[in-house]
C-alpha positions as CSV (number, residue, x, y, z in Angstrom):
1,M,-24.9,5.2,-4.9
2,P,-23.2,3.2,-7.7
3,T,-19.6,2.6,-7.3
4,T,-16.7,3.4,-9.6
5,P,-15.4,0.3,-11.2
6,A,-11.7,-0.7,-10.9
7,P,-9.6,0.3,-13.9
8,A,-8.9,-3.2,-15.0
9,E,-12.3,-4.5,-14.0
10,D,-14.1,-4.7,-17.4
11,L,-12.3,-7.0,-19.8
12,A,-13.7,-6.1,-23.3
13,P,-15.4,-9.1,-25.0
14,E,-12.9,-9.0,-27.8
15,A,-10.1,-9.4,-25.3
16,A,-11.9,-12.2,-23.5
17,E,-12.4,-14.0,-26.7
18,G,-8.8,-13.5,-27.9
19,R,-7.1,-14.8,-24.8
20,S,-6.1,-18.4,-24.4
21,T,-7.9,-20.4,-21.7
22,V,-5.1,-22.9,-21.5
23,R,-2.4,-20.1,-21.2
24,A,-4.4,-18.4,-18.5
25,L,-4.8,-21.7,-16.5
26,L,-1.2,-22.6,-16.9
27,R,-0.3,-19.6,-14.6
28,L,-1.7,-21.7,-11.7
29,W,1.1,-24.2,-12.2
30,P,3.5,-22.7,-9.5
31,Y,0.7,-23.3,-6.9
32,V,-0.3,-26.7,-8.2
33,R,3.3,-28.0,-8.6
34,P,3.8,-28.9,-4.9
35,V,0.6,-31.1,-5.0
36,R,1.1,-32.5,-8.5
37,A,1.7,-36.0,-7.3
38,R,-1.6,-36.1,-5.4
39,L,-3.5,-34.6,-8.4
40,G,-1.8,-37.0,-10.8
41,A,-2.7,-39.9,-8.6
42,A,-6.3,-38.7,-8.4
43,A,-6.5,-38.4,-12.2
44,C,-5.1,-41.9,-12.6
45,V,-7.6,-43.3,-10.0
46,G,-10.5,-41.4,-11.7
47,T,-9.5,-42.8,-15.1
48,L,-9.2,-46.3,-13.7
49,A,-12.7,-45.9,-12.1
50,S,-14.2,-44.9,-15.4
51,C,-12.5,-47.7,-17.3
52,V,-13.8,-50.1,-14.7
53,G,-17.3,-48.9,-15.6
54,L,-16.6,-49.7,-19.3
55,V,-15.9,-53.3,-18.3
56,I,-19.5,-53.8,-17.2
57,P,-20.9,-53.8,-20.8
58,L,-18.3,-56.6,-21.7
59,V,-19.6,-58.7,-18.8
60,L,-23.2,-58.1,-20.1
61,K,-22.1,-59.3,-23.5
62,W,-20.7,-62.5,-22.0
63,M,-23.8,-63.1,-19.9
64,V,-26.2,-62.6,-22.9
65,D,-24.3,-64.7,-25.4
66,G,-23.3,-67.3,-22.7
67,P,-25.3,-68.1,-19.6
68,V,-28.5,-66.4,-20.8
69,A,-28.5,-68.0,-24.2
70,D,-27.5,-71.4,-22.7
71,R,-30.0,-71.0,-19.8
72,D,-27.2,-71.5,-17.2
73,P,-28.4,-70.1,-13.8
74,A,-25.0,-70.5,-12.2
75,G,-23.4,-68.4,-15.0
76,V,-26.0,-65.7,-14.5
77,W,-25.2,-65.6,-10.8
78,L,-21.5,-65.4,-11.5
79,G,-22.1,-62.6,-13.9
80,A,-24.2,-60.7,-11.4
81,L,-21.5,-61.1,-8.8
82,C,-19.0,-59.7,-11.3
83,L,-21.2,-56.7,-12.0
84,L,-21.6,-56.1,-8.2
85,L,-17.9,-56.2,-7.6
86,L,-17.2,-53.9,-10.6
87,G,-19.8,-51.4,-9.4
88,L,-18.3,-51.5,-5.8
89,A,-14.8,-51.0,-7.2
90,E,-15.9,-48.0,-9.3
91,A,-17.5,-46.4,-6.3
92,L,-14.5,-46.9,-4.0
93,L,-12.1,-45.6,-6.7
94,F,-14.2,-42.4,-7.1
95,G,-14.3,-42.0,-3.4
96,L,-10.5,-42.4,-3.2
97,R,-10.1,-39.8,-6.0
98,R,-12.1,-37.2,-4.0
99,W,-10.0,-38.0,-0.8
100,L,-6.8,-37.5,-2.7
101,V,-7.7,-34.0,-3.9
102,A,-9.6,-32.5,-1.0
103,R,-6.7,-31.7,1.4
104,P,-4.1,-30.5,-1.1
105,L,-6.5,-28.3,-3.0
106,A,-7.7,-26.7,0.3
107,G,-4.0,-25.9,0.9
108,V,-3.6,-24.5,-2.6
109,E,-6.5,-22.1,-2.1
110,A,-5.2,-21.1,1.3
111,G,-1.8,-20.5,-0.2
112,M,-3.1,-18.3,-3.0
113,R,-5.2,-16.3,-0.6
114,A,-2.2,-15.8,1.7
115,D,-0.1,-14.7,-1.3
116,L,-2.8,-12.3,-2.4
117,Y,-3.1,-10.7,1.0
118,R,0.7,-10.3,1.4
119,H,0.8,-8.8,-2.1
120,L,-2.0,-6.3,-1.3
121,Q,0.0,-5.2,1.8
122,R,3.0,-4.5,-0.5
123,L,1.1,-2.6,-3.2
124,P,1.5,1.2,-3.2
125,V,-1.2,3.4,-1.8
126,A,-1.9,4.7,-5.3
127,F,-3.1,1.2,-6.3
128,H,-5.6,1.0,-3.4
129,D,-6.8,4.5,-4.3
130,R,-7.7,3.3,-7.8
131,W,-9.3,-0.1,-7.0
132,A,-12.7,-0.6,-5.4
133,S,-12.3,-2.7,-2.3
134,G,-15.2,-5.0,-3.4
135,Q,-13.2,-6.0,-6.5
136,L,-10.3,-7.0,-4.3
137,L,-12.5,-8.9,-1.9
138,S,-14.2,-10.8,-4.6
139,R,-10.8,-11.9,-6.0
140,G,-9.8,-13.2,-2.6
141,T,-13.0,-15.1,-2.0
142,T,-15.3,-15.9,-4.9
143,D,-12.6,-16.2,-7.5
144,L,-10.3,-18.4,-5.4
145,M,-13.3,-20.7,-4.6
146,L,-13.9,-21.1,-8.3
147,L,-10.3,-22.0,-8.8
148,R,-10.4,-24.6,-6.1
149,M,-13.5,-26.2,-7.6
150,F,-11.9,-26.2,-11.0
151,L,-8.8,-28.0,-9.7
152,A,-10.9,-30.5,-7.7
153,F,-13.3,-31.4,-10.4
154,P,-13.2,-30.1,-14.0
155,L,-9.4,-30.3,-14.3
156,T,-9.4,-34.0,-13.4
157,F,-12.5,-34.9,-15.3
158,L,-11.5,-33.2,-18.5
159,L,-8.7,-35.7,-18.6
160,V,-10.7,-38.6,-17.1
161,N,-13.7,-38.2,-19.4
162,G,-11.5,-37.6,-22.4
163,V,-9.7,-40.9,-21.8
164,T,-13.0,-42.6,-21.1
165,I,-14.5,-41.4,-24.4
166,L,-11.5,-42.6,-26.3
167,V,-11.4,-46.0,-24.7
168,G,-15.2,-46.4,-25.0
169,V,-15.2,-45.5,-28.7
170,G,-12.3,-47.9,-29.2
171,I,-14.3,-50.7,-27.6
172,M,-17.3,-49.9,-29.7
173,L,-15.3,-49.9,-33.0
174,V,-13.8,-53.2,-32.0
175,Q,-17.2,-54.7,-31.4
176,D,-18.7,-53.4,-34.7
177,W,-17.1,-50.7,-36.7
178,T,-20.2,-49.8,-38.7
179,L,-22.2,-49.0,-35.5
180,G,-19.1,-47.2,-34.2
181,L,-19.2,-44.9,-37.2
182,V,-22.8,-44.2,-36.6
183,I,-22.1,-43.2,-33.0
184,L,-19.2,-41.0,-34.2
185,G,-21.4,-39.1,-36.6
186,P,-22.2,-36.1,-34.2
187,A,-18.6,-35.6,-33.2
188,V,-17.8,-32.8,-35.7
189,P,-20.9,-30.6,-34.9
190,V,-20.3,-31.1,-31.2
191,V,-16.7,-30.0,-31.5
192,I,-17.7,-26.9,-33.5
193,T,-20.4,-26.1,-31.0
194,C,-18.0,-26.3,-28.1
195,G,-15.6,-23.9,-29.8
196,I,-18.3,-21.3,-30.3
197,F,-19.6,-21.8,-26.8
198,E,-16.1,-21.4,-25.3
199,K,-15.6,-17.9,-26.9
200,K,-19.0,-16.6,-25.9
201,Y,-19.1,-18.0,-22.4
202,S,-15.7,-16.6,-21.6
203,A,-16.7,-13.0,-22.1
204,V,-20.0,-13.4,-20.2
205,A,-18.3,-15.2,-17.3
206,R,-15.8,-12.4,-17.0
207,R,-18.6,-9.8,-16.9
208,A,-20.4,-11.7,-14.2
209,Q,-17.4,-12.0,-12.0
210,D,-16.6,-8.2,-12.4
211,Q,-20.3,-7.5,-11.5
212,V,-20.0,-9.6,-8.3
213,G,-17.0,-7.4,-7.4
214,D,-19.2,-4.2,-7.9
215,L,-22.0,-5.7,-5.8
216,T,-19.5,-6.6,-3.1
217,T,-18.3,-3.0,-3.1
218,V,-21.8,-1.6,-2.6
219,V,-22.5,-4.0,0.2
220,E,-19.3,-3.2,2.0
221,E,-19.8,0.6,1.6
222,S,-23.3,0.3,2.8
223,V,-22.3,-1.6,5.9
224,L,-19.4,0.7,6.8
225,G,-21.4,3.8,6.0
226,V,-24.6,2.7,7.7
227,R,-24.6,5.7,10.0
228,I,-24.4,8.1,7.1
229,I,-27.1,6.2,5.2
230,K,-29.4,6.2,8.2
231,G,-28.5,9.8,9.3
232,F,-29.5,11.2,5.9
233,G,-32.3,8.8,5.2
234,R,-30.6,7.4,2.1
235,H,-31.6,3.7,2.6
236,R,-34.0,3.8,-0.4
237,S,-31.4,5.2,-2.8
238,Q,-28.8,2.7,-1.6
239,A,-31.4,-0.1,-2.0
240,R,-32.1,1.1,-5.6
241,A,-28.4,1.1,-6.4
242,F,-28.1,-2.4,-4.9
243,H,-31.2,-3.6,-6.8
244,E,-29.8,-2.2,-10.1
245,L,-26.5,-4.0,-9.8
246,S,-28.3,-7.2,-8.6
247,H,-30.6,-6.9,-11.6
248,T,-27.6,-6.5,-14.0
249,L,-25.8,-9.4,-12.4
250,R,-29.0,-11.5,-12.7
251,G,-29.2,-10.7,-16.4
252,T,-25.6,-11.8,-16.9
253,E,-26.2,-15.0,-15.0
254,L,-29.2,-15.7,-17.1
255,R,-27.1,-15.1,-20.2
256,K,-24.7,-17.7,-18.9
257,A,-27.5,-20.1,-18.3
258,R,-28.9,-19.7,-21.8
259,L,-25.5,-20.4,-23.3
260,L,-25.1,-23.4,-21.1
261,A,-28.6,-24.6,-22.0
262,A,-27.8,-24.2,-25.7
263,I,-24.7,-26.3,-25.7
264,W,-26.2,-28.9,-23.4
265,A,-29.1,-29.2,-25.8
266,V,-26.7,-29.9,-28.7
267,I,-24.4,-32.2,-26.7
268,V,-27.3,-34.3,-25.3
269,T,-29.6,-34.4,-28.4
270,L,-27.0,-35.4,-31.1
271,P,-25.5,-38.3,-29.2
272,E,-29.1,-39.5,-28.3
273,L,-30.0,-39.4,-32.0
274,A,-26.8,-41.4,-32.8
275,I,-27.6,-44.0,-30.2
276,G,-31.1,-44.3,-31.6
277,A,-29.8,-44.8,-35.1
278,A,-27.3,-47.3,-33.8
279,L,-30.1,-49.2,-32.1
280,V,-32.1,-49.4,-35.3
281,V,-29.1,-50.5,-37.4
282,G,-27.9,-53.0,-34.8
283,T,-31.4,-54.5,-34.5
284,V,-31.5,-55.1,-38.2
285,Q,-28.0,-56.7,-38.1
286,V,-29.1,-59.0,-35.2
287,A,-32.2,-60.0,-37.2
288,D,-30.0,-60.7,-40.2
289,G,-27.7,-62.8,-38.0
290,S,-24.6,-60.7,-38.8
291,L,-24.4,-59.5,-35.2
292,S,-25.0,-61.3,-31.9
293,A,-27.5,-60.0,-29.4
294,G,-24.8,-59.9,-26.7
295,T,-22.6,-57.7,-28.9
296,L,-25.5,-55.3,-29.5
297,V,-26.3,-55.1,-25.8
298,A,-22.6,-54.5,-25.0
299,F,-22.4,-51.9,-27.7
300,L,-25.5,-50.0,-26.5
301,S,-24.4,-50.3,-22.9
302,T,-21.0,-48.8,-23.7
303,A,-22.7,-46.0,-25.6
304,L,-25.0,-45.3,-22.7
305,A,-22.0,-45.4,-20.3
306,L,-20.4,-42.7,-22.4
307,R,-23.5,-40.4,-22.1
308,W,-22.2,-38.8,-18.9
309,P,-18.7,-38.1,-20.1
310,V,-20.0,-36.6,-23.3
311,E,-22.8,-34.6,-21.6
312,S,-20.5,-33.3,-19.0
313,I,-18.4,-31.5,-21.6
314,G,-20.7,-28.5,-21.5
315,F,-20.5,-27.6,-17.8
316,L,-16.8,-28.7,-17.6
317,L,-16.0,-26.2,-20.3
318,A,-18.1,-23.6,-18.5
319,M,-16.3,-24.2,-15.2
320,S,-13.0,-24.1,-17.1
321,Q,-13.9,-20.7,-18.6
322,E,-14.9,-19.3,-15.2
323,A,-11.7,-20.6,-13.7
324,A,-9.7,-19.0,-16.5
325,T,-11.4,-15.6,-16.0
326,A,-10.9,-16.0,-12.2
327,T,-7.2,-16.7,-12.9
328,D,-7.0,-13.6,-15.0
329,R,-8.6,-11.5,-12.3
330,Y,-6.4,-12.9,-9.6
331,F,-3.2,-12.2,-11.5
332,E,-4.4,-8.7,-12.5
333,V,-3.7,-7.9,-8.8
334,M,-0.7,-10.2,-8.4
335,D,1.0,-8.6,-11.5
336,A,0.6,-5.1,-10.1
337,E,3.9,-3.6,-9.3
338,V,4.7,-3.6,-5.6
339,E,6.5,-0.9,-3.7
340,T,10.1,-0.9,-4.7
341,G,13.1,1.3,-4.0
342,V,13.4,4.3,-6.4
343,A,16.9,5.6,-7.0
344,A,17.3,9.3,-6.3
345,P,17.5,11.2,-9.5
346,P,20.8,12.9,-10.3
347,R,20.9,16.4,-8.9
348,T,21.3,19.3,-11.2
349,E,24.1,21.8,-10.8
350,A,21.6,24.4,-9.7
351,A,20.2,22.2,-7.0
352,T,23.7,21.4,-5.8
353,A,24.7,25.0,-5.7
354,A,21.5,26.0,-3.9
355,T,22.2,23.3,-1.2
356,A,25.8,24.4,-0.8
357,A,24.7,28.0,-0.4
358,A,22.1,27.0,2.2
359,A,24.8,25.0,4.1
360,M,27.0,28.1,4.1
361,G,24.2,30.2,5.4
362,T,23.8,32.3,2.3
363,G,20.0,31.6,2.0
364,T,17.6,34.4,2.1
365,G,16.6,33.6,5.7
366,T,13.4,33.2,7.7
367,G,10.2,33.9,6.0
368,T,11.3,33.1,2.4
369,G,11.1,29.3,2.2
370,T,14.9,28.8,2.2
371,E,17.0,28.5,5.2
372,A,20.5,28.1,6.6
373,D,21.5,24.5,7.4
374,P,23.3,24.4,10.7
375,G,22.5,20.7,11.0
376,H,24.5,19.9,7.8
377,G,22.0,17.3,6.5
378,G,20.8,15.8,9.8
379,G,17.2,15.6,10.7
380,L,14.4,15.5,8.0
381,R,15.2,17.2,4.7
382,F,13.2,17.7,1.5
383,E,15.4,18.5,-1.4
384,N,13.8,19.9,-4.6
385,V,10.9,17.5,-4.1
386,C,8.2,17.4,-6.8
387,F,5.2,15.2,-6.7
388,R,2.4,14.4,-9.2
389,Y,-0.1,11.6,-8.7
390,P,0.5,8.8,-11.2
391,D,-3.0,9.1,-12.7
392,A,-2.8,12.9,-13.1
393,P,-3.6,14.2,-16.6
394,P,-0.5,14.6,-18.7
395,G,0.9,18.1,-18.6
396,S,-0.9,19.0,-15.4
397,P,1.1,21.0,-12.8
398,P,2.6,19.0,-10.0
399,L,0.9,19.0,-6.6
400,L,4.2,19.7,-4.9
401,D,6.7,21.7,-6.8
402,R,10.4,22.0,-5.9
403,V,9.9,21.8,-2.1
404,D,13.0,22.5,-0.1
405,L,12.6,22.1,3.7
406,H,14.8,21.1,6.5
407,I,13.6,20.0,10.0
408,R,16.7,19.9,12.2
409,P,17.5,17.0,14.5
410,G,15.3,17.2,17.6
411,E,13.2,20.1,16.1
412,S,9.5,20.1,15.5
413,M,8.1,22.0,12.5
414,A,4.4,22.8,11.9
415,L,3.2,22.6,8.3
416,V,0.5,25.2,7.5
417,G,-1.4,25.9,4.4
418,A,-4.8,26.3,2.8
419,T,-7.0,23.3,2.0
420,G,-5.6,21.5,-1.0
421,S,-2.1,23.0,-0.7
422,G,-0.6,19.5,-0.4
423,K,0.2,19.2,3.3
424,T,-1.1,15.7,3.7
425,T,0.5,14.6,0.5
426,L,3.9,16.0,1.7
427,T,3.7,14.1,5.0
428,A,2.7,10.9,3.1
429,L,6.0,11.1,1.2
430,V,8.1,10.6,4.3
431,P,7.1,7.0,5.1
432,R,6.9,6.4,1.3
433,L,3.2,5.9,1.1
434,H,3.7,7.8,-2.2
435,E,6.9,8.1,-4.1
436,V,8.4,11.4,-5.0
437,T,8.2,12.3,-8.7
438,S,11.6,14.0,-8.5
439,G,14.0,15.3,-5.9
440,R,14.7,13.4,-2.7
441,I,14.0,13.1,1.0
442,T,16.7,12.3,3.6
443,L,16.6,11.2,7.2
444,D,19.8,12.1,9.0
445,G,21.4,12.6,5.6
446,E,20.4,9.2,4.2
447,D,18.0,9.0,1.2
448,I,14.8,7.3,2.2
449,T,14.8,5.3,-1.1
450,A,18.1,3.7,0.0
451,L,16.5,2.4,3.2
452,P,14.5,-0.9,3.3
453,R,10.9,0.0,3.8
454,E,10.6,-1.9,7.0
455,E,13.6,0.0,8.5
456,L,12.2,3.3,7.2
457,R,8.8,2.8,8.8
458,S,10.4,1.7,12.0
459,M,12.1,5.1,12.1
460,V,9.1,7.1,11.1
461,A,5.8,7.0,13.0
462,V,2.6,8.6,11.6
463,A,-0.8,9.7,12.9
464,F,-3.4,10.7,10.4
465,E,-6.3,13.2,10.8
466,E,-8.8,10.4,10.1
467,P,-7.6,7.6,12.4
468,T,-8.1,4.0,11.5
469,L,-8.6,1.4,14.2
470,F,-8.9,-2.3,13.6
471,S,-11.3,-4.9,15.0
472,A,-8.9,-5.7,17.9
473,T,-8.4,-4.7,21.5
474,V,-7.3,-1.2,22.5
475,G,-3.9,-2.5,23.5
476,E,-3.4,-4.3,20.2
477,N,-4.3,-1.2,18.3
478,V,-1.9,1.0,20.2
479,L,1.0,-1.5,20.3
480,M,0.8,-1.9,16.5
481,G,3.1,1.2,16.5
482,A,5.7,-0.4,18.7
483,G,8.4,-2.9,18.0
484,E,8.6,-6.5,19.2
485,G,8.6,-7.0,22.9
486,A,6.6,-3.9,23.8
487,G,4.3,-4.4,26.7
488,D,2.2,-2.7,29.4
489,E,4.8,-0.2,30.3
490,E,5.1,1.3,26.8
491,L,1.3,1.0,26.4
492,G,0.6,3.0,29.6
493,R,3.2,5.7,28.7
494,A,1.6,6.2,25.2
495,L,-1.9,6.3,26.6
496,A,-0.8,8.9,29.1
497,V,0.8,11.1,26.4
498,A,-2.4,10.9,24.3
499,Q,-4.5,11.6,27.4
500,A,-6.4,8.3,26.6
501,D,-7.1,7.4,30.2
502,F,-10.7,6.8,29.1
503,V,-9.7,3.3,28.1
504,H,-9.5,2.2,31.7
505,A,-13.2,2.9,32.1
506,L,-14.0,0.6,29.2
507,P,-15.5,-2.8,30.2
508,Q,-12.2,-4.8,29.8
509,G,-9.9,-1.8,29.9
510,T,-7.1,-2.1,27.3
511,G,-8.4,-5.5,26.5
512,T,-11.7,-4.1,25.2
513,Q,-12.5,-4.8,21.6
514,V,-13.1,-1.5,19.8
515,G,-15.2,-2.9,17.0
516,E,-14.8,-2.5,13.2
517,Q,-12.9,0.7,12.4
518,G,-13.3,1.7,16.0
519,L,-16.8,3.0,15.5
520,T,-17.7,2.1,19.0
521,L,-15.6,5.0,20.1
522,S,-16.0,8.8,19.6
523,G,-14.0,10.7,17.0
524,G,-11.8,12.2,19.7
525,Q,-11.2,8.9,21.4
526,R,-10.1,7.3,18.1
527,Q,-7.8,10.2,17.4
528,R,-6.2,9.9,20.8
529,L,-5.6,6.1,20.3
530,A,-4.1,6.9,16.9
531,L,-1.8,9.4,18.5
532,A,-0.8,6.9,21.2
533,R,0.0,4.4,18.5
534,A,2.3,6.9,16.8
535,V,4.3,7.7,20.0
536,V,4.4,4.3,21.6
537,G,7.5,3.2,19.8
538,R,9.5,6.3,20.7
539,P,10.2,7.0,17.0
540,R,13.2,9.0,15.8
541,F,10.9,10.9,13.4
542,L,7.2,11.7,14.0
543,V,4.8,12.8,11.3
544,L,1.4,14.0,12.6
545,D,-1.4,15.1,10.3
546,D,-3.6,17.5,12.3
547,P,-3.6,15.0,15.2
548,L,-5.8,17.0,17.6
549,S,-8.6,18.2,15.3
550,A,-11.3,16.1,17.0
551,L,-10.4,17.1,20.6
552,D,-12.2,19.5,22.8
553,V,-10.2,22.5,24.1
554,H,-9.5,21.1,27.5
555,T,-8.4,17.6,26.2
556,E,-6.4,19.3,23.5
557,A,-4.5,21.4,26.1
558,A,-3.7,18.3,28.2
559,V,-2.5,16.4,25.1
560,E,-0.4,19.3,24.0
561,A,1.3,19.5,27.4
562,A,2.2,15.8,27.3
563,L,3.1,15.8,23.6
564,R,5.7,18.6,24.2
565,R,7.7,16.2,26.3
566,V,7.6,13.6,23.4
567,L,8.5,16.2,20.8
568,A,11.6,17.2,22.8
569,D,13.2,13.8,22.0
570,T,12.2,13.4,18.3
571,T,12.2,15.2,15.0
572,A,8.6,16.0,14.0
573,L,6.6,17.3,11.1
574,I,3.1,18.4,12.2
575,V,0.3,19.5,9.9
576,A,-1.6,22.2,11.8
577,H,-4.7,24.3,11.2
578,R,-5.0,26.0,14.6
579,P,-2.6,28.3,16.4
580,S,-2.8,26.0,19.5
581,T,-1.3,23.2,17.4
582,V,1.2,25.4,15.7
583,L,2.5,26.5,19.1
584,L,3.7,22.9,19.7
585,A,6.3,23.4,17.0
586,D,9.7,25.2,17.2
587,R,9.2,26.6,13.7
588,V,6.5,26.9,11.0
589,A,6.6,26.3,7.3
590,L,3.9,27.8,5.1
591,L,2.9,25.7,2.1
592,S,1.3,27.6,-0.8
593,G,0.8,26.7,-4.4
594,G,2.7,23.4,-3.8
595,R,5.8,25.2,-2.6
596,V,7.2,26.3,0.7
597,A,6.5,30.0,0.7
598,A,7.9,30.9,4.1
599,V,9.6,29.4,7.1
600,G,9.9,31.0,10.6
601,T,8.4,31.1,14.1
602,H,4.7,31.6,14.6
603,Q,5.2,35.2,15.8
604,E,7.6,36.0,12.9
605,L,5.2,34.8,10.3
606,L,2.2,36.5,11.9
607,R,4.2,39.8,11.5
608,T,5.7,39.3,8.1
609,N,3.4,37.1,6.0
610,A,-0.2,38.2,5.2
611,E,-1.3,34.7,3.9
612,Y,-0.2,33.0,7.1
613,A,-1.9,35.7,9.3
614,H,-5.1,35.1,7.3
615,L,-4.9,31.3,7.8
616,M,-4.3,31.7,11.5
617,S,-7.2,34.2,11.8
618,G,-9.7,31.4,11.3
619,R,-11.6,33.1,8.4
620,D,-10.8,30.3,6.0
621,G,-12.7,27.8,8.2
622,H,-9.7,25.9,9.5
623,G,-7.9,28.2,11.9
624,D,-8.8,28.8,15.5
625,P,-10.0,32.5,15.8
626,R,-8.5,32.7,19.3
627,Q,-5.2,34.4,19.7
628,P,-2.6,32.2,21.4
629,G,-3.3,32.2,25.1
630,E,-7.0,33.0,24.9
631,S,-9.3,30.8,26.7
632,Q,-12.4,29.0,25.3
633,A,-15.6,28.2,27.0
634,P,-16.3,24.5,27.6
635,G,-18.1,23.0,24.6
636,E,-17.1,25.9,22.3
637,G,-14.4,23.9,20.4
638,D,-14.8,21.5,17.5
639,G,-14.2,18.4,19.6
640,R,-16.7,15.6,19.8
């Protein structure tokens, strides 16, 4: 099953060709600045090593024109010793260069990866809803590896080889300017070729890196969804999807290889032709006596020493382009706006009047969606809340429209509504997993946008219908919902509330690793651990999204009995689909068409609201067809 690409995933070729490689790479400076001294030293050492290599042709010139011509064996041995020392010095200097960059660049990569991870944690849920996880993974792994390789090798050697070429050409021009001009002949076509290559390779490199992200997404989804794939026998279709993406990536990589081969052919062929021409012209000059044999040997040795710096230009440019596109991809995520406080919009006169009327007890009462406010702003309050997803089509109606609801301090309220009515979205607004489009939400009279997120989420605990567990121990998963210093006492109390005593039968008890996403446990067991995580910190506000949907009837009854004691000490909003869950709450709010249609007790709404009675009848597929108090045969419920 092919995946949906991330929104910023495909950079158009025109955009790739139009952006500046240097400007993109300069964004790495804040990470490189702390290690600039080591990188600068490495560049100096590398340049010195290359220049040492250029001294070798000068020693050869001295040997040919001196000891060799004079038949002086002692001079030849001295020259050989000089060559050996120069070669050893060059090798040691290059080794020193690598040592200088290895540790600091590993630190740069680790720092960038840590920053990316921290930033991902601060990005809003809407961002993660839009982006494929494989795209984010590839940016945190493959792209950062490319950047480390660029900083370790191409960045240094673009400078080192550039200086080496300039020094080497200067030496050749000093030795014989006519031969130097012959060698410089291919410079113009090589520069033009590099410019064309840079533009074309940039777009292809970006495409390849995006395709790696798509492929990573497919692999991740296939691994996490292996039970579904096997259960429905879809391994062949998944294999086809993987093969198609792999084939597409292979084609892009081959395109990269063809571009690299083309520039390499130009960069290697033209200088070789120039060296050949210089050899012919130099031989003629030696025969005429206008040039010494030693000078010709030194000149050609220098030219051959420059072959590597010149030929390396192709793949150094290629690696630089890949690093630039990796930088772009990295900062696409880092530039995304993190969760920030949103000031509450100014209240209209009508909204203010409505609130004042409610506070004075002039609302229309139970069953109408408005209510008196004996708590005077305490507890959890939704005031004229509207919500529309950021990527919703312009002009589309809001998912939540002018929601007014008040859960009094210490009260628990059940939230009931048909599928798609916005119940889960409403609960996600309380811990600010999404931001309200307009209106405001208050906790004990304080606007949640005025609270630091860390403080807000320490006050509000959540448990979702689809529980997520991490590759950690049972205890670590549960205590994730507690503050610092929580221990076995809090853990035991939370497990008792959630009726999660099954953990004591696990091989290592609460120290048992639950496996990735908790898939080693049943759905009901995961849901009970998620509930334990929500109550372990004794939160002031509790938001539960159908927390008992995966439990069998007997376990549900036991959990409800224990949960009632917890709800007595907290203010709770509970999404409910079954009467048994509804009965946990003091009052019920009916959400219909994105608005609160009625508020009252379960019995009141059964008598006065036909929609609520229909939902509780079970004929919509969510409610429990039993009337409150009826029993259910073992195994008859929807637990696992």
